[in-house]
C-alpha positions, 0 to 999 in steps of 0.5 A: 371858413367856419369856427369850430364848436368849441366847448364853453366855460363856466365864469369862475366863481359862478354856480357852474363852476363850483359844480364842475370843481365839485363834480371832478373833486367828487369822481365816486359820488359821481361814479353812483350818479351814473350807476344809478341813472343807467339803472333807471334808464334800463327800466325805461322810466322817467325819473328826476335829479331830485331822486338820483341826488337823494339816492345818492346822499342815502348810499353815500352815508351807508358806504362813506369812509368813517369820519368823513364828511359827505354832502351832495349840494342842491345848488350843483343837481341841475349841473350834475344833471346836465352832465349826466345828459352830456355823457349819456344821450340815452337819458334824454326823456327820461331824466328831468330837472329844473332850468337854471335860473339867471 
């Protein structure tokens, strides 16, 4: 009998868990990451998650709700990149990011 390939869940309180919580709580921001990543992929150009995060920050400041704080935490960028790759395999080889430290 084979064991199914089950998803792993991040440890509570870990950077990964906090990143997942942030991504789930900010669907509009994640939609910006999606849109900008796919725009770059359509051009066939390599790009980094840092580039996307700065563009999302810029667009978020321009389009945000009045009086609402807007933040994209740098600690979450690698996890956002991995989430993008998981959801959009076509980004493999185009999206660059650093490895997560132990």
